[in-house]
C-alpha positions, 0 to 999 in steps of 0.5 A: 498537476499531471499524472506523472507529478501526482505519482511522484508526489505519492511515492515521496509522501509514502517514503516520508511517512515511513521515515517519520513514523519510524516503521522502516518498512522499506529496509525490510526484506519482508516488505519487498517480498510482499510488495513483489506479490502485490506488484505481480497482481497489479500488473495483471489487473492493470494489463487487463484494464488498459489492454482492453481499453477499459481505462485510457490515459491522456498521453499528455499527462503521462511519460509514455513508457508502459509495462503490460499496457499500463503507464509506468506511473501506475506502478508508482501509484501502486507502490505509494498506496501499498507502502502508505497503507502498510506503514500506517498499519504497522504504526497503529499496531505498534501504538496499540501494543504499547497501550495494551489495546487493539484487536488482540487485547480486546479479543481476550476479555474476562473469562466467562462461566459456561451458560452466562452471557 
């Protein structure tokens, strides 16, 4: 499997995950605003790593076009990772809220009297 094929499969998988779990992040302006911030920093880091040749790619495994020295496939992988992670985060948060558990619920335990453990 080429890097290009893996990147495309990753994007399709992330989109499918968003749809199957019903989070619909890709339809929200807040997602795209957050993703723009992530993309900005991804371009900086990718540009440094590939521009300084710390990371090199086999030309036979990528399409060829580059953005800030990095192959376009890196942007696809970044999108897939961010989308899948946020999709799972939102889904787990909603699930925990329905169950009445999760970090917010656990943090508010029974009141304690001063001086007791």
